[in-house]
Backbone bond lengths (Angstrom), bond angles and torsions (degrees), N, CA, C in turn:
res aa  C-N    CA-C-N  psi(-1)  N-CA   C-N-CA  omega(-1)  CA-C   N-CA-C  phi
1 M - - - 1.334 - - 1.464 111.45 -
2 F 1.316 118.06 139.63 1.535 119.72 -175.03 1.524 105.20 -121.34
3 F 1.334 110.10 140.52 1.470 117.86 -175.66 1.626 104.52 -81.32
4 P 1.318 113.11 155.78 1.595 116.69 176.23 1.459 111.86 -57.37
5 P 1.340 116.86 170.62 1.350 121.06 -178.81 1.565 113.10 -53.69
6 F 1.392 115.28 155.36 1.371 118.84 -169.44 1.613 116.11 -59.00
7 C 1.258 119.73 -13.86 1.329 127.78 -174.36 1.446 107.59 -76.88
8 M 1.379 121.78 -23.91 1.240 124.18 -179.96 1.479 116.42 -113.61
9 P 1.277 125.55 120.82 1.483 126.71 -170.82 1.559 105.18 -68.32
10 P 1.355 118.21 151.52 1.431 124.76 -179.94 1.458 111.11 -68.02
11 S 1.334 120.01 144.41 1.354 115.56 -176.12 1.657 106.41 -82.56
12 T 1.134 118.93 159.49 1.439 125.20 175.54 1.581 115.61 -46.99
13 E 1.286 110.21 -40.90 1.485 117.37 -179.46 1.416 113.35 -72.64
14 S 1.293 117.12 -43.88 1.528 119.97 177.52 1.568 112.81 -67.42
15 R 1.419 115.94 -30.26 1.494 115.16 169.88 1.448 108.10 -72.32
16 R 1.215 124.50 -37.49 1.488 118.96 177.56 1.541 110.96 -69.36
17 Q 1.218 122.90 -32.97 1.478 124.23 174.34 1.502 105.78 -63.37
18 Y 1.268 121.13 -47.29 1.471 125.91 -174.94 1.684 108.49 -62.54
19 Q 1.234 112.04 -36.86 1.513 120.86 -175.90 1.585 102.75 -73.45
20 R 1.189 120.66 -45.37 1.468 121.95 174.22 1.495 113.50 -55.72
21 Y 1.400 113.75 -48.36 1.464 120.32 175.95 1.468 110.17 -58.81
22 K 1.332 120.26 -52.77 1.488 122.74 -179.19 1.543 108.25 -56.77
23 L 1.332 124.81 -41.18 1.437 125.32 179.11 1.481 114.68 -62.19
24 E 1.400 117.52 -36.62 1.312 120.59 -172.50 1.540 107.34 -77.56
25 M 1.393 111.38 -33.63 1.484 114.03 174.83 1.480 116.01 -66.25
26 M 1.204 111.70 -40.87 1.675 119.87 174.64 1.472 109.66 -57.54
27 K 1.421 112.90 -47.07 1.522 115.89 179.13 1.491 118.54 -60.84
28 A 1.386 111.94 -38.67 1.530 120.84 175.24 1.476 106.47 -66.47
29 F 1.323 122.02 -41.85 1.501 121.97 -176.07 1.559 107.43 -63.90
30 R 1.352 115.90 -48.82 1.409 119.83 178.32 1.514 113.90 -56.22
31 D 1.394 116.27 -45.73 1.462 118.73 173.69 1.526 114.24 -58.45
32 S 1.189 116.60 -37.96 1.501 117.50 179.66 1.610 104.92 -69.58
33 L 1.231 121.60 -40.26 1.496 122.68 -173.10 1.468 106.08 -70.73
34 E 1.420 119.53 -35.91 1.567 123.92 -175.60 1.633 98.29 -67.74
35 T 1.452 124.15 -47.57 1.370 123.56 178.35 1.517 115.35 -50.68
36 R 1.359 111.89 -48.16 1.423 118.79 -176.74 1.461 111.04 -65.08
37 L 1.391 117.59 -40.52 1.487 122.26 179.45 1.561 109.19 -62.43
38 A 1.208 118.63 -44.13 1.501 127.85 -174.51 1.596 100.35 -60.99
39 A 1.248 116.22 -48.68 1.600 117.81 -179.64 1.472 110.43 -62.29
40 I 1.334 122.01 -42.22 1.509 126.93 177.02 1.571 108.14 -60.36
41 N 1.368 111.11 -48.29 1.468 110.17 -176.67 1.496 114.45 -66.22
42 A 1.357 120.82 -30.02 1.341 122.68 179.63 1.517 108.22 -73.19
43 A 1.399 120.26 -41.42 1.392 123.09 168.18 1.443 118.88 -44.58
44 I 1.464 111.17 -55.03 1.523 121.21 177.05 1.443 110.46 -53.45
45 S 1.414 114.92 -46.70 1.450 113.50 -175.74 1.534 112.53 -65.15
46 T 1.322 113.49 -39.39 1.601 114.02 177.56 1.348 110.24 -60.28
47 V 1.385 123.86 -45.47 1.445 129.32 -174.68 1.663 105.45 -57.61
48 E 1.382 112.63 -51.89 1.375 125.30 -175.82 1.572 108.15 -52.57
49 Q 1.365 117.01 -49.77 1.425 126.07 178.41 1.566 113.44 -58.29
50 Q 1.290 110.86 -44.72 1.478 117.17 -178.90 1.558 109.56 -67.05
51 I 1.328 120.75 -35.42 1.417 124.47 178.05 1.339 107.85 -68.00
52 G 1.466 118.22 -38.64 1.651 120.17 -176.69 1.440 106.89 -68.30
53 Q 1.449 121.75 -32.39 1.406 125.42 -175.68 1.533 110.05 -73.17
54 E 1.336 117.19 -33.64 1.437 120.81 -179.98 1.543 108.89 -67.91
55 G 1.341 115.08 -33.39 1.452 115.24 -171.48 1.618 109.55 -75.76
56 E 1.173 117.07 -13.47 1.477 119.01 -177.24 1.499 114.64 -76.28
């Protein structure tokens, strides 16, 4: 969403819509990062288990 030209201040409603949009984008970004972090943690756990099995 774009605000009108700079000579016109954004309305309260358009600002509120932009804030909602920004919040949803940040939540989506966080969810993506949480998914990646879970995958990395699983990969680390797998490698640690493999190292532990080699030591036996």
